[in-house]
N, C-alpha and C positions, 0 to 999 in steps of 0.2 A: 432511683439511680438506674435500675434496669430498664425502666420506661424511657428514660432519656437516651440510653444506649440504643434501644430498639428504634427510637425516633431518628437518631443519627444514621443508623444502618439503613433504615427505610428511605430516608431522604437521599442518601448517597446512591442507593440502588436506583431510585427513580431518576436521578440526574444522569447516571450512566446509561440507562435505557433511553432517556430522552435524547442524549447526544448520539446514541447508537442509531436512533431513528433518523436524526439529522444526517448521519453518515449514510444510512440506507438510501435516502432520496438523492443525496449528493453523488453517491457512486452509481446510482441508477442513471444519473445524468452523464457524468464524464466517462464511466466505463462503457455505457451504451454507445457513446460517441466513438470511443476507441475501436469498437468492433467494426466500424465502417470508415474510419477516418482516413486510412491510407488510400483506399480507392477513391474517396471523395476528393482528396487533394490532387490525385492524379487527374480526375475529371475536370478540375479547375485549371489545369495546365501545368502543375508542378511535375518535374521530372523525378525519377526514382532517387537520383542523387540528392535532389533538393529535399525530398520527403525524409530521406535518411538523415540529412544534415539538420533539418528543422526538428525532427524527433529527438535527435541527440542533444541539440541545444536546449530544447524544451525540458528534457529530463535533467540536464545539467543545471539549468536555472531552478527547476523544481526542487532540487536537493541542495545545491550550493548556497542558495539564498536563505536556507533555513538557519544557517550559522548566524546571519545578521538578524533575522526576525526573532530567533531565540534569545539573542543577546538583548534586543530591544524590549522583548517581553519581560525579561527579568529586571532590567533597569527601570522600566516605566511602571511595571506591575499592571499594565493595561491589557490584560490577557483577552478580555472580551472584545476590545476594540480591534485587535489583530485578527481574532477569530471571525468576527462579523465582516470586516473588510475583505479578508482572504476568501471566505466562502462566497461572498457576493461576486467578487471578481472571477472566481473559478467557475461557478455554475452558470453565470449569465453570459460568459464567453461562448458557451456551447450553443444555445439557441441562436446566438448572433451569427453563427455559421450558415444558418438558413437564409440570411440576407446577402450572402456572398454571390456576386454575379458570375456568369460564365467567364472563364479566363481571369478570375479574380484571385489567383493563387497567392499573391503577395498578402492580400488582406486575410485570406484563410490561414496562411502560415503564421501571421501575426497574432491571430486569435488563439491558435494552438499554443503558442509560447505564453500568451497572456494567461491562459487557463492554468498552465504549470506554475507561473509566478504566483497566482492566487493560492495555489496549494502550498507553495513554499511559505507564504506569509502566515497562513493560519495553522500550519501543522504543529510546530513546537508548542505554541500557546495552547492549542486544543489538547494535545497529548498531556500537557501539564495539568490542565483543568481536570481531565479524566483521571490522572494519577492521584490527585487529591482525594477524589471520591473512592477510587479503587483501593486506597490504603485502608478504608473503613470496611469494605466488603470482602477483601482478598484481592491482592494485586493481580494475580494471574486470572482469576475469575472476572474481574472488572474489565481488563483489556480483552479477554476472550469474548465477553458479551458484545463489546464494541465491534470486534472483528467479525463476529457472526452476522450481526445486522449489516455491517459494512459490505460484506461479501454477498449477502442476500440481495442487496441492491446491485452489486456487480453482476450477479446472475440474472436478475430480472431485466436490467437495462438492455443487454443484447437480445434477450428473448422477445422483449416488447418490439424492438426494431425489426426483428425477424418477422414478426406478425404484421407490422406496418408495411414492410416491403412486399409481403405476400398479398395483402389487400390492395395496395397501390399498384403492384406489378412492377416489373423491372424493364419494361419497354423503353421508358425514358429514365434511365438510372439516376441521372443528375437531379431530376425533379423529385424522384422518390427519396433520395437522400436528403434533399432540402426539407421535405416533409418530415422525415425522421428527426432532423435537428429541431424543427419547429415543435414537434411533439415532446421533445425533451425539455422544452420550456416549462412544461407543467411541473415535473419533479424539481426543476431548478427553482421555480417560484415557491414551491412548498418548502424547499431547503432554507431559503432566505427567511421565510416567515417563521419557521421553527427555531432558527438560530436566535432571532429577536425574542421569541417567546421564552426560550431557555435562559437567555440573559436576564430577562425581566423576572423570571421565577427564581433563579439562582444567581444573584449578582455576585456572591462571594463564595465560590465552591472551595476555596482554600481552607475554610473553617472545618471541612470534613477531616483534614489530616492534622493530627496532633503534632506540635512542634517539639520533636525530639532532638533535632540538631539544626543549628543555624550556622551559616557560612556566608560571609560577605563577598567572597570572590571565588571563582571556579578554580579548582586545583586538579591537576591530572594525577589522581591517586592510582597506585599500581593496579587495583582491580579494574578501574575504568580503562586504563591503557590496554590491559590484556583482553578485556571485553571488546574494545574497539578493533583490535587485531583479529579477534575471532569472527566478529560479525562481518568485517571487510572480506575475510577469506570466504565466508559463506556466500556473500553477495557476488564475489568474483567468480565463483564456480557455479552460480545459479543462472542458467540460460533464460533470456527473456522469451515470453510466449510467442512473440512474432517469429522467432527462429523455429519453434515447434510447428507452427502453422505452415511455415515455408516447407519444412521437411514433409509434413503431411500432404501438402499439395503436390510436391515433386514426386512422391512415391505413390500417389493416387490411392493411399490407404483408406481415405474417407472421401465421400462426395464433396465437391467444392462448396456446394450450398450449405453444408453442415459445419464448415470450419468455425464459424462464429459460435456454434453450439458447443464445440469442444472447449472453448474458453469459458463458456457459461458453466459447463460441467466441472471444470477445474476450480472455478470460483465456489461451486457448491461444496466440493471436497474441502476447500480452504476453510469455509465457514464452520463445518462440523469438526474439522481437525482443530481449529482454534478453540472451540468449546472444550474438547477433550483435553488438549494439552494445557490450556489455561487452568482447568480444574486440577490437572496433575501437577502443575507448577506450584500451586498453593500447598500440595501434599508433600512433594519431594524436592522442591526448589530447582536448582540449575540442572539437575539430572534429567528433568523433563525436556530441556532444550537439547541436551546431549542425545537423548533418545529420538527426538523428532528429527534432528540432523542426520543421525544414522539411518533413519527410515528413508529420508529423501536423497541420501548421498549418491545413490546409483540410478537415479531416475533417467539420466542421459543415456545410459547403456540400453535401457529398454526402449527408448524413443528413437535415438539416432543410429543405432546399430541394427535396426530392423525395419521392415516394411509391412510387418504383420500388424493389422489393426488392434488385435487383442494385446499384443506386447506394448504397442504405443499407448493404448488406453491405460494399461497398468502404470506405465511411466508417467503419464499425465496425472494419474491418481497420486503417485508419490510426489510429483511436483506440487500438487495442491496441498499436500501435508506440509511440505517445506514452506510454502507461502503462508499457510495458517500460522505456523510457528513464527515466521518473520514479523507478521503484523500484530501478533498478540503477546506471546511470552517473551519475545526479544525486548519489547517495550517494557513489559512487566519487570524483567530482569534489570534493565537499564534504570528504571525508577527506584530499584532497591539500592543501586550503587550511587546514584546522583542525589545530593542533598536537596531538600525542599526549596531552599531559598534561591538556588541556581539551576532549577530543573529544566527550564526552557532553554537555557544556554547549553546544558548537557545534552538535551534532546536534539538541539540544533547541530552540535558537533557530531553526535551519534548518527543522525540521519544524513548529514553532509558526507561523512566518511562512507556510509553505506551506499549512497547514491553514486559517488565517484567510483567506488569499487565495482558497483553493478555496471556502470557505463563502460569502464575499461574491460571488465570481464566479458560483457556481451560483445564488445568489439573483437576481442581476441577469439572468443568461441565462434563467432561468425566467420572469422578468417580461417580458423581450424576446420570448420564445417566444409568450406570450399576446398580445403586441402585434403582432409581425410576425417570423416566423422569419428573414427576410432580415437584420434588425438583429442577431439572435443570431449569424448566420454571420459578419457583418462584424466585430463586436466580438471574437468568438472568434479569428478569424484575425489581427486587428490586434494583440491582446495577445501572441500567440505569436511573431509577427514582431518585435515590440518586444523580446521576450526574446532573440531571436537577436542583435539589435543590442548588447545588454548583454554577451552571451557574447563578441562580437567585441571589445568594449572591454576585457574581462579579458585576452584574448589579446594585445592591443596593449600593455597595460600591463606585460606580461612578469612579472606578479606571481604567476602561478600556477605551481606546481612541476610540471614534466612528468616 
C-alpha cells in the first residue's frame, strides 16, 4: 500500500515537473517576445494608439476566451486536445513575427492577438491537469513548482534576446528584432515537442486526484464568489509592468538599455516567491495568500512616488512577490474551492474575471499616472488591502477546504 502511494506521488511530481518544463520553454518564447514587441510593432508601422489597442484586445481575448475554453474542456473532457492546440497556436505565432515585412503592422498585430488566443485556449485545461497532480503532492507546492519553472523561462527569454541584440548590433534594429523572433522558434519547437511527449506519457492525469466530490454543473458557492471578488480587487490594483518601465524611462532612474533586464529581475523574484509561498500555502492555507498580498500592497508607492533607483528596485521586488502569489497560490486556492468535475469551468471563470479586472485596473492606473502618481499609489494599495478583507471573510466563513 505504501509502495503504491509512493508510486502515485512520484508519478504526480514527475508530471508536474514535466509540465513545468513545458511552461519554461513556452514562457521563454512569448515572454522573450514581449520584451521587444512594443518597439517591433512600432518599427512595422503601428502607431502608439494602435499598439495600445492591440495589446488591450490581445489581453482581453487572452482572458475572456478562457470562459469558453474552460467550459468546453469540462464538457468534452478533452483536456489534452485543448492544451496541445493552444500551446501550438501560442508559441508558433511568435517566430512567425520574423516573417513580417516592413510596414506589415497589420499582419504583426494579427499574430500578437493570435498568440493571446492560443494562451486562452490552453490555460484552463492545463491548470486543471496540473491541479489533478498537485492534489497528490500538495496543492500549493504543485502550482509553485509550475510557477518557478514558468518564470525561469520568463527570465531567460528577455536575457537571451538581450544577448542576441548585442551580438547582432542595433544598427538595423528591425533586422535585429526579426532575428530575435527567429531565434525564439527554437524554444517554441521544443515546447510543442514536449507537450506531445507529456500527453503520450500521461494520457490521463485525472487519476492522480481521488474523487471526493462530484458535481455535474458549476454552482457559484459563497466561497467562490468571495474569492472572485478578492482576486479581482487584487488584479485591479496591480499595475502592469509596462507602466513601471514607462516610469523608469521617464525618470531616467535606469539606463534605457537595461529596462528589459528589470523585467527579467522581476520574473526571477516571482519564481522564488512562488516556491516559498506555495510551500507556505500547504502549511497555513489561505493565510499565505493574505501575507503575500500584504507584502505587495505598497509596491506602487516605492516605484511611482520616487525617482530613486533603489526605491524603485525595492518596489519591483515587492511587485515580483505579488506576481508569484498570483500565478501559484491563487490557483492553488482556487482548486481547493472548485470541484474536480467542473474545474476547467471554474478556472475559466476565475481567470476571465481576473483578466477583465487587470485590464480595467491597468487602464485606470495609467490614467491616474498621467494625472498624479500619488493617486495611482493610493488606488493600488487600497484595492489590494480590500482584497485582504475578502480573504479574511472566506476564512471566517469556514467554507474553504483546508
